[in-house]
PAZAPA-4460 file (N, C-alpha, C; in steps of 0.05 Angstrom, whole numbers, plus 32768, in hexadecimal, padded with zeros to 4 digits):
% residues 166
    n_x    n_y    n_z   ca_x   ca_y   ca_z    c_x    c_y    c_z   seq   type   mol
   8018   7FED   8003   8000   8005   8001   800F   801A   8003     1      X     A
   8028   8018   8004   8034   8032   8011   8045   8033   7FED     2      X     A
   8044   801C   7FE3   804B   802D   7FC6   803E   8038   7FB6     3      X     A
   8022   803A   7FB5   800F   8043   7FB1   8007   805D   7FBA     4      X     A
   8013   8066   7FD0   8013   8079   7FDC   8029   808C   7FD0     5      X     A
   803E   807F   7FCF   8051   8090   7FBF   8050   8092   7FA0     6      X     A
   8046   8082   7F96   8039   8086   7F7C   8029   80A5   7F76     7      X     A
   8014   80A1   7F88   7FFF   80BE   7F8B   8012   80D1   7F90     8      X     A
   8024   80D2   7FA5   8037   80E4   7FAC   8046   80F4   7F92     9      X     A
   8052   80DF   7F83   805F   80E3   7F6E   8054   80EF   7F55    10      X     A
   8039   80F3   7F53   8021   80F9   7F3C   801D   8117   7F4F    11      X     A
   8020   811B   7F5C   801A   812D   7F6E   8030   8149   7F6C    12      X     A
   8044   813A   7F6C   805C   8151   7F6D   805D   8158   7F50    13      X     A
   806D   8177   7F54   8072   8185   7F3C   8094   8181   7F34    14      X     A
   809C   8173   7F3F   80C0   8170   7F48   80C7   8155   7F36    15      X     A
   80D4   815B   7F1C   80E1   814D   7F0B   80D1   813E   7F00    16      X     A
   80BF   814E   7EF4   809E   8136   7EEB   80AE   8133   7EC8    17      X     A
   809E   811D   7EBC   8096   8100   7EC8   80A5   80F3   7ED2    18      X     A
   80C2   80ED   7ECF   80DA   80E1   7EDA   80CC   80DD   7EFD    19      X     A
   80C9   80EF   7F10   80BF   80E6   7F20   80A2   80D1   7F23    20      X     A
   8098   80D5   7F12   807F   80C0   7F15   8081   80A6   7F09    21      X     A
   809B   80A7   7EF1   809E   8091   7EE6   80B1   807F   7EF3    22      X     A
   80C2   8090   7F0D   80D0   8078   7F1B   80BF   8072   7F2F    23      X     A
   80A6   8084   7F3C   809B   8073   7F4C   808B   805B   7F44    24      X     A
   807B   805E   7F1E   806F   8049   7F1A   8084   8031   7F1D    25      X     A
   8099   803B   7F17   80B2   801F   7F1C   80AE   8015   7F3B    26      X     A
   80B4   801F   7F48   80AA   801A   7F62   8092   7FFE   7F6C    27      X     A
   807B   8011   7F51   805F   8006   7F5F   8064   7FEA   7F56    28      X     A
   8075   7FE9   7F3B   8073   7FD2   7F29   8085   7FBB   7F2F    29      X     A
   809E   7FC8   7F44   80AA   7FB7   7F53   809C   7FA7   7F66    30      X     A
   8087   7FB1   7F75   807A   7FA2   7F8A   806A   7F98   7F86    31      X     A
   805C   7F9A   7F65   803A   7F92   7F5C   8046   7F79   7F54    32      X     A
   805A   7F73   7F3B   8060   7F62   7F2C   8079   7F59   7F34    33      X     A
   8089   7F66   7F3D   80AE   7F62   7F3D   80B1   7F66   7F24    34      X     A
   80D2   7F72   7F2B   80E3   7F80   7F0C   80FD   7F88   7F10    35      X     A
   8109   7F77   7EFF   8121   7F7C   7EFE   812A   7F9C   7EE0    36      X     A
   811C   7F99   7ED1   8122   7FA6   7EBB   8107   7FB5   7EB8    37      X     A
   8107   7FD1   7EBA   80E9   7FDB   7EB5   80EE   7FF8   7EA1    38      X     A
   80DF   7FF7   7E8B   80DC   8002   7E75   80C5   8016   7E73    39      X     A
   80BB   8026   7E6B   809D   8033   7E69   80AF   8037   7E3F    40      X     A
   8092   8034   7E35   8098   803E   7E12   807C   8044   7E0C    41      X     A
   8071   8066   7DF2   8068   806B   7DF6   8064   805C   7DCF    42      X     A
   8048   8058   7DCA   803C   804E   7DB3   8030   8068   7DA5    43      X     A
   8036   806B   7D8C   8020   807A   7D7B   801D   806B   7D67    44      X     A
   8003   8061   7D63   7FF3   805B   7D57   7FF1   8067   7D34    45      X     A
   7FEE   807C   7D3B   7FF5   8089   7D1E   8010   8088   7D0C    46      X     A
   8021   808A   7D1C   803D   8084   7D08   804B   806C   7D0C    47      X     A
   803C   805D   7D24   8049   8040   7D2E   8062   8044   7D39    48      X     A
   8065   805F   7D3F   8083   8060   7D4F   8081   805B   7D6F    49      X     A
   8097   8056   7D76   8094   8043   7D97   80AA   8060   7DA0    50      X     A
   80AE   8067   7DBE   80C8   8075   7DC9   80C6   806B   7DE5    51      X     A
   80DE   8066   7DED   80E3   805D   7E14   80E2   807C   7E17    52      X     A
   80DC   807F   7E29   80D6   8092   7E38   80DF   8093   7E57    53      X     A
   80E1   8075   7E5D   80F2   8070   7E7B   80F9   8058   7E76    54      X     A
   810E   8051   7E85   8120   8039   7E8B   8130   803C   7EA6    55      X     A
   812B   8028   7EBA   813C   8022   7ECE   8153   8016   7ED6    56      X     A
   815B   801A   7EB1   8182   800B   7EAF   817C   8019   7E8F    57      X     A
   818B   8038   7E97   8186   8049   7E81   819C   8046   7E7A    58      X     A
   81B1   802F   7E82   81CF   802F   7E6A   81C7   801A   7E58    59      X     A
   81BA   800C   7E5F   81B2   7FFA   7E4C   819D   7FF7   7E3D    60      X     A
   8187   800B   7E44   816B   8011   7E3E   816B   802C   7E3C    61      X     A
   8178   803C   7E29   816E   805A   7E31   815F   8061   7E23    62      X     A
   814D   807A   7E31   813F   8087   7E27   8147   8099   7E0E    63      X     A
   813D   8089   7DF9   8142   8093   7DDF   812B   80A6   7DC5    64      X     A
   813C   80AA   7DB6   811D   80B5   7DAD   8107   80A4   7D9D    65      X     A
   80FD   80AF   7D85   80E6   809C   7D7C   80F2   8086   7D64    66      X     A
   80EB   806D   7D66   80E9   8059   7D53   80D6   804A   7D45    67      X     A
   80D2   803B   7D2F   80BF   8036   7D23   80BD   8018   7D39    68      X     A
   80A4   8010   7D3D   80A0   7FF3   7D40   80A4   7FE3   7D31    69      X     A
   80AD   7FC6   7D3F   80AF   7FB3   7D2D   8097   7F9F   7D2B    70      X     A
   808C   7FA5   7D14   8074   7F96   7D14   807D   7F77   7D1B    71      X     A
   8070   7F6C   7D2D   806A   7F4A   7D32   8059   7F43   7D41    72      X     A
   8051   7F25   7D45   8039   7F27   7D4F   8038   7F31   7D66    73      X     A
   8052   7F2E   7D7A   8048   7F45   7D90   803C   7F5C   7D8A    74      X     A
   8042   7F6F   7D7A   8035   7F8B   7D73   801C   7F83   7D65    75      X     A
   800C   7F6E   7D60   7FF5   7F69   7D5E   7FE8   7F5F   7D7E    76      X     A
   7FF5   7F4D   7D88   7FEA   7F49   7D9F   7FE6   7F61   7DB6    77      X     A
   7FFC   7F6F   7DB5   7FFE   7F85   7DD2   7FF2   7FA6   7DC6    78      X     A
   7FFC   7FA7   7DAD   7FFC   7FC4   7DA2   7FDB   7FC4   7D99    79      X     A
   7FD4   7FAF   7D86   7FC0   7FAF   7D7A   7FAE   7F98   7D8A    80      X     A
   7FB5   7F91   7D96   7F9A   7F80   7D9F   7F99   7F88   7DBC    81      X     A
   7FA9   7F96   7DCB   7FA7   7FA1   7DE9   7FAC   7F8F   7DFC    82      X     A
   7FB8   7F7D   7DF7   7FB7   7F5F   7E08   7FD5   7F63   7E18    83      X     A
   7FD7   7F56   7E32   7FED   7F53   7E3D   8001   7F43   7E37    84      X     A
   8019   7F47   7E2D   8026   7F32   7E21   803F   7F22   7E41    85      X     A
   8048   7F08   7E32   804D   7F07   7E4B   805E   7EE8   7E3D    86      X     A
   8080   7EE3   7E47   8094   7ED9   7E3C   809D   7ED5   7E53    87      X     A
   809E   7EBA   7E5D   80B0   7EAA   7E77   80D4   7EA1   7E71    88      X     A
   80D5   7EA4   7E5A   80F5   7E96   7E4F   80FD   7EA7   7E3D    89      X     A
   811E   7EA9   7E37   8127   7EB7   7E25   811E   7EB0   7E03    90      X     A
   8119   7E8B   7E0E   8111   7E85   7DEA   80FF   7E96   7DEB    91      X     A
   80E3   7E9D   7DF0   80CE   7EB1   7DEE   80CD   7EC3   7DEB    92      X     A
   80E1   7ED1   7DFB   80E9   7EF3   7DFB   80FE   7EF4   7DDD    93      X     A
   810F   7EE1   7DD8   811C   7EE3   7DBD   810F   7EE3   7D9E    94      X     A
   80F0   7ED4   7DA3   80DB   7EDD   7D93   80D8   7EED   7D83    95      X     A
   80D5   7EFE   7D9B   80CA   7F1A   7D90   80DF   7F35   7D95    96      X     A
   80F2   7F2D   7DA5   8103   7F49   7DAD   811A   7F40   7DA0    97      X     A
   8125   7F53   7D8C   813E   7F46   7D82   8152   7F4B   7D98    98      X     A
   814D   7F64   7DAD   8166   7F64   7DBF   8167   7F50   7DD0    99      X     A
   8159   7F34   7DD4   815B   7F26   7DE4   816F   7F18   7DF2   100      X     A
   818A   7F22   7DE4   81A1   7F1F   7DF4   81A7   7F34   7E00   101      X     A
   81A5   7F4B   7E08   81AB   7F57   7E15   8198   7F54   7E2D   102      X     A
   8179   7F50   7E2B   816C   7F47   7E42   8173   7F38   7E54   103      X     A
   8182   7F1F   7E48   818C   7F10   7E52   819F   7F16   7E61   104      X     A
   81BB   7F23   7E5A   81C8   7F2F   7E62   81C4   7F45   7E83   105      X     A
   81AD   7F46   7E78   81A8   7F53   7E99   8199   7F43   7EAE   106      X     A
   819B   7F30   7EA9   818A   7F17   7EBC   8169   7F18   7EB7   107      X     A
   8163   7F21   7EA1   8145   7F25   7E99   813F   7F0E   7E8B   108      X     A
   8132   7EF1   7E8C   8126   7EE6   7E84   8107   7EE2   7E7D   109      X     A
   80FF   7EF2   7E88   80DF   7EF5   7E86   80D7   7F0C   7E82   110      X     A
   80B9   7F13   7E7B   80B7   7F31   7E77   8098   7F2F   7E71   111      X     A
   8085   7F44   7E75   806A   7F4C   7E79   806D   7F6D   7E6B   112      X     A
   8061   7F66   7E52   805C   7F86   7E50   8045   7F8D   7E4E   113      X     A
   802D   7F9B   7E5B   8019   7FA0   7E5B   8012   7FC0   7E57   114      X     A
   8000   7FBE   7E3D   7FF6   7FD4   7E33   7FDF   7FEB   7E3A   115      X     A
   7FEB   7FFF   7E37   7FE3   8016   7E44   7FC1   801B   7E37   116      X     A
   7FAA   801F   7E3C   7F99   8027   7E26   7F8D   8039   7E38   117      X     A
   7F7E   8053   7E24   7F71   8068   7E2A   7F5F   8073   7E1C   118      X     A
   7F48   806E   7E1C   7F39   8070   7E05   7F39   805F   7DF7   119      X     A
   7F3F   804F   7DF5   7F3E   803D   7DDA   7F61   803C   7DC8   120      X     A
   7F71   8053   7DDA   7F82   804C   7DCC   7FA0   8040   7DDC   121      X     A
   7FB8   8036   7DCF   7FC3   802A   7DDB   7FDD   8043   7DE0   122      X     A
   7FE3   804E   7DFA   7FFA   8068   7DFA   8011   8054   7DFF   123      X     A
   8016   803C   7E05   802E   8036   7E04   8030   801D   7E18   124      X     A
   8043   8014   7E21   8047   7FFE   7E26   8059   7FF9   7E4B   125      X     A
   804E   7FEF   7E5D   8065   7FF0   7E78   806D   7FD2   7E73   126      X     A
   808D   7FD2   7E75   809B   7FC2   7E6E   80AD   7FB5   7E88   127      X     A
   80A2   7F9C   7E94   80AE   7F93   7EA8   80BE   7F7C   7E99   128      X     A
   80D7   7F75   7EA8   80EE   7F68   7EA4   80F7   7F59   7EBA   129      X     A
   8100   7F3D   7EBC   8109   7F2F   7ED4   810E   7F0C   7ED1   130      X     A
   8114   7EFF   7EE1   8124   7EEC   7EDE   8119   7ECE   7ECD   131      X     A
   8118   7EC3   7EC4   8106   7EA5   7EB5   80FB   7E98   7ECF   132      X     A
   80DE   7EA0   7EC9   80C5   7E8C   7ECB   80BB   7EA1   7EE4   133      X     A
   80C4   7EB9   7EE1   80BC   7ECA   7EF9   80A0   7ED5   7EF4   134      X     A
   808F   7ED7   7ED7   8075   7EE3   7EDE   805E   7ED3   7ED7   135      X     A
   805D   7EC2   7EF1   804B   7EAF   7EF3   802E   7EB8   7EEF   136      X     A
   8014   7EAB   7EE7   7FFD   7EB6   7EEA   7FF4   7EC8   7EFA   137      X     A
   7FF8   7EC5   7F1A   7FEF   7ED1   7F2E   7FFA   7EF2   7F23   138      X     A
   801C   7EF9   7F1A   8029   7F0E   7F1D   801F   7F1C   7F04   139      X     A
   8017   7F08   7EF1   8004   7F0C   7ECB   7FEF   7F27   7EDB   140      X     A
   7FDD   7F16   7EE9   7FCB   7F20   7EF2   7FCC   7F3C   7F0B   141      X     A
   7FDE   7F34   7F1D   7FE4   7F47   7F24   7FEB   7F6C   7F16   142      X     A
   7FF7   7F5B   7EFD   7FFD   7F75   7EE5   7FED   7F8D   7EDE   143      X     A
   7FD3   7F7F   7EE3   7FB1   7F8C   7EDA   7FBB   7FB3   7EEB   144      X     A
   7FC6   7FA9   7F0A   7FC1   7FBC   7F1E   7FD8   7FD1   7F19   145      X     A
   7FEB   7FD5   7EFA   7FF7   7FE6   7EED   7FEA   7FF5   7ED9   146      X     A
   7FD1   7FEC   7ECE   7FC8   7FF6   7EBD   7FC1   8013   7EC0   147      X     A
   7FAD   8020   7ED6   7FA5   8032   7EDB   7FC5   804C   7EE6   148      X     A
   7FD7   8048   7EFE   7FE5   8057   7EFC   7FF8   8051   7EDD   149      X     A
   7FEF   8040   7ECE   8004   8044   7EBA   7FF5   8060   7EAA   150      X     A
   7FDF   8054   7EA4   7FCD   806E   7E95   7FD4   807E   7E98   151      X     A
   7FCF   808D   7EB8   7FD7   80AD   7EC2   7FFF   80AA   7EBB   152      X     A
   8004   80A2   7EBA   8027   80A7   7EB7   8025   80AD   7E9B   153      X     A
   8019   809D   7E85   8018   80A6   7E6B   800C   80BE   7E61   154      X     A
   7FF8   80C1   7E6C   7FEA   80DD   7E6F   7FF7   80FA   7E76   155      X     A
   8007   80ED   7E85   8015   8101   7E97   8032   810C   7E83   156      X     A
   803B   80FA   7E79   804A   8101   7E6F   804C   8108   7E51   157      X     A
   8028   8101   7E4B   8028   8112   7E2C   801F   812F   7E2E   158      X     A
   8012   8131   7E4B   800C   814D   7E51   802D   815B   7E52   159      X     A
   803E   8157   7E5D   8051   815E   7E61   8060   8166   7E3E   160      X     A
   8060   8158   7E37   8066   815A   7E1F   805F   8163   7E13   161      X     A
   8045   8170   7E13   8034   8180   7DF9   8040   819F   7E05   162      X     A
   803B   8190   7E1A   8042   81BA   7E29   8068   81BA   7E20   163      X     A
   8078   81AE   7E25   808E   81B0   7E1C   808F   81B9   7DFC   164      X     A
   8082   81B0   7DE9   807D   81BB   7DD4   8070   81DB   7DCA   165      X     A
   8061   81E1   7DD7   8056   81F9   7DD7   8069   8217   7DD7   166      X     A
***
Protein backbone atom coordinates (compact mmCIF):
# COMPACT_ATOMS: atom_id res chain seq x y z
CA UNK A 1 0.00 0.00 0.00
CA UNK A 2 2.93 2.33 0.69
CA UNK A 3 4.01 2.14 -2.99
CA UNK A 4 0.54 3.28 -4.07
CA UNK A 5 0.81 6.27 -1.72
CA UNK A 6 4.29 7.02 -3.10
CA UNK A 7 2.91 6.79 -6.63
CA UNK A 8 0.12 9.27 -5.82
CA UNK A 9 2.68 11.65 -4.28
CA UNK A 10 4.85 11.36 -7.39
CA UNK A 11 1.93 12.29 -9.67
CA UNK A 12 1.14 15.30 -7.48
CA UNK A 13 4.72 16.55 -7.45
CA UNK A 14 5.87 19.29 -9.81
CA UNK A 15 9.50 18.24 -9.36
CA UNK A 16 11.33 16.71 -12.34
CA UNK A 17 8.24 15.46 -14.15
CA UNK A 18 7.54 13.08 -15.77
CA UNK A 19 10.67 11.24 -14.47
CA UNK A 20 9.48 11.42 -10.84
CA UNK A 21 6.26 9.66 -11.83
CA UNK A 22 8.04 7.11 -14.04
CA UNK A 23 10.39 6.17 -11.19
CA UNK A 24 7.45 5.73 -8.82
CA UNK A 25 5.65 3.61 -11.43
CA UNK A 26 8.78 1.47 -11.71
CA UNK A 27 8.80 0.98 -7.92
CA UNK A 28 5.09 0.11 -8.01
CA UNK A 29 5.75 -2.47 -10.76
CA UNK A 30 8.58 -3.92 -8.69
CA UNK A 31 6.20 -4.40 -5.76
CA UNK A 32 3.29 -5.61 -7.90
CA UNK A 33 4.89 -8.07 -10.34
CA UNK A 34 8.65 -7.90 -9.74
CA UNK A 35 11.08 -6.48 -12.27
CA UNK A 36 14.80 -6.25 -13.03
CA UNK A 37 14.51 -4.21 -16.24
CA UNK A 38 11.63 -1.75 -16.52
CA UNK A 39 10.93 0.41 -19.56
CA UNK A 40 8.10 2.54 -20.89
CA UNK A 41 7.53 2.83 -24.64
CA UNK A 42 5.10 5.20 -26.32
CA UNK A 43 3.31 4.14 -29.49
CA UNK A 44 1.82 6.28 -32.25
CA UNK A 45 -0.70 4.25 -34.28
CA UNK A 46 -0.75 6.86 -37.06
CA UNK A 47 3.00 6.75 -37.76
CA UNK A 48 3.58 3.23 -36.32
CA UNK A 49 6.44 4.77 -34.35
CA UNK A 50 7.64 3.94 -30.85
CA UNK A 51 9.81 5.80 -28.36
CA UNK A 52 11.41 4.65 -25.10
CA UNK A 53 10.55 7.37 -22.59
CA UNK A 54 11.90 5.67 -19.46
CA UNK A 55 14.36 2.94 -18.53
CA UNK A 56 15.65 1.89 -15.13
CA UNK A 57 18.79 0.68 -16.97
CA UNK A 58 19.57 3.63 -19.25
CA UNK A 59 23.10 2.41 -20.03
CA UNK A 60 21.69 -0.74 -21.65
CA UNK A 61 18.34 0.74 -22.76
CA UNK A 62 18.67 4.50 -23.24
CA UNK A 63 15.78 6.87 -23.71
CA UNK A 64 16.20 7.71 -27.39
CA UNK A 65 14.25 9.19 -30.27
CA UNK A 66 11.38 7.63 -32.16
CA UNK A 67 11.87 4.44 -34.16
CA UNK A 68 9.54 2.48 -36.46
CA UNK A 69 7.78 -0.46 -34.84
CA UNK A 70 9.08 -3.87 -35.91
CA UNK A 71 5.87 -5.39 -37.31
CA UNK A 72 5.51 -8.97 -36.04
CA UNK A 73 2.81 -11.16 -34.52
CA UNK A 74 3.76 -9.45 -31.24
CA UNK A 75 2.65 -6.12 -32.74
CA UNK A 76 -0.68 -7.64 -33.75
CA UNK A 77 -1.12 -9.16 -30.29
CA UNK A 78 -0.09 -6.18 -28.11
CA UNK A 79 -0.40 -2.96 -30.10
CA UNK A 80 -3.30 -3.86 -32.38
CA UNK A 81 -4.99 -6.54 -30.24
CA UNK A 82 -4.57 -4.69 -26.91
CA UNK A 83 -3.47 -7.90 -25.16
CA UNK A 84 -0.71 -8.41 -22.62
CA UNK A 85 2.27 -10.44 -23.89
CA UNK A 86 4.15 -12.85 -21.65
CA UNK A 87 7.26 -14.91 -22.38
CA UNK A 88 8.95 -16.88 -19.64
CA UNK A 89 12.13 -18.04 -21.34
CA UNK A 90 14.77 -16.53 -23.58
CA UNK A 91 13.75 -18.65 -26.59
CA UNK A 92 10.25 -17.16 -26.52
CA UNK A 93 11.74 -13.68 -26.13
CA UNK A 94 14.09 -14.32 -29.08
CA UNK A 95 11.07 -15.05 -31.31
CA UNK A 96 9.92 -11.43 -31.07
CA UNK A 97 12.80 -9.28 -29.81
CA UNK A 98 16.01 -9.02 -31.85
CA UNK A 99 17.86 -7.69 -28.77
CA UNK A 100 17.35 -10.97 -26.88
CA UNK A 101 21.10 -11.41 -26.29
CA UNK A 102 21.29 -8.04 -24.50
CA UNK A 103 18.16 -8.90 -22.53
CA UNK A 104 19.70 -12.20 -21.42
CA UNK A 105 23.03 -10.54 -20.54
CA UNK A 106 21.12 -8.39 -18.03
CA UNK A 107 19.86 -11.48 -16.22
CA UNK A 108 16.43 -11.25 -17.82
CA UNK A 109 14.80 -14.23 -19.47
CA UNK A 110 11.13 -13.45 -18.99
CA UNK A 111 9.02 -10.49 -20.02
CA UNK A 112 5.56 -9.06 -19.64
CA UNK A 113 4.46 -6.24 -21.95
CA UNK A 114 1.33 -4.47 -20.72
CA UNK A 115 -0.40 -2.28 -23.32
CA UNK A 116 -1.71 0.99 -21.94
CA UNK A 117 -4.99 1.88 -23.60
CA UNK A 118 -6.79 5.21 -23.26
CA UNK A 119 -10.03 5.95 -25.10
CA UNK A 120 -9.56 2.89 -27.32
CA UNK A 121 -5.99 3.75 -28.38
CA UNK A 122 -2.69 2.24 -27.27
CA UNK A 123 -0.54 5.00 -25.80
CA UNK A 124 2.35 2.64 -25.18
CA UNK A 125 3.54 -0.33 -23.19
CA UNK A 126 4.86 -1.02 -19.73
CA UNK A 127 7.66 -3.54 -20.13
CA UNK A 128 8.81 -5.63 -17.17
CA UNK A 129 11.63 -8.15 -17.48
CA UNK A 130 13.04 -10.55 -14.91
CA UNK A 131 14.55 -14.03 -14.46
CA UNK A 132 13.31 -17.06 -16.41
CA UNK A 133 9.87 -18.25 -15.37
CA UNK A 134 9.22 -15.16 -13.27
CA UNK A 135 5.88 -14.09 -14.76
CA UNK A 136 3.57 -16.72 -13.29
CA UNK A 137 -0.19 -16.63 -13.95
CA UNK A 138 -0.59 -14.85 -10.59
CA UNK A 139 1.90 -12.13 -11.56
CA UNK A 140 0.30 -11.76 -14.99
CA UNK A 141 -3.08 -11.24 -13.31
CA UNK A 142 -1.48 -8.75 -10.90
CA UNK A 143 -0.10 -6.78 -13.86
CA UNK A 144 -3.61 -5.42 -14.46
CA UNK A 145 -2.92 -3.14 -11.47
CA UNK A 146 -0.30 -1.36 -13.61
CA UNK A 147 -2.82 -0.24 -16.23
CA UNK A 148 -4.48 2.69 -14.45
CA UNK A 149 -1.30 4.30 -13.08
CA UNK A 150 0.34 3.51 -16.42
CA UNK A 151 -2.41 5.37 -18.28
CA UNK A 152 -2.03 8.34 -15.96
CA UNK A 153 1.76 8.33 -16.47
CA UNK A 154 1.45 8.25 -20.26
CA UNK A 155 -1.14 11.04 -20.17
CA UNK A 156 1.14 13.09 -17.92
CA UNK A 157 4.01 12.56 -20.35
CA UNK A 158 1.81 13.59 -23.29
CA UNK A 159 0.66 16.69 -21.44
CA UNK A 160 4.22 17.75 -20.64
CA UNK A 161 5.43 16.97 -24.17
CA UNK A 162 2.67 19.01 -25.79
CA UNK A 163 3.43 21.98 -23.50
CA UNK A 164 7.12 21.90 -24.38
CA UNK A 165 6.28 22.17 -28.10
CA UNK A 166 4.29 25.40 -27.63
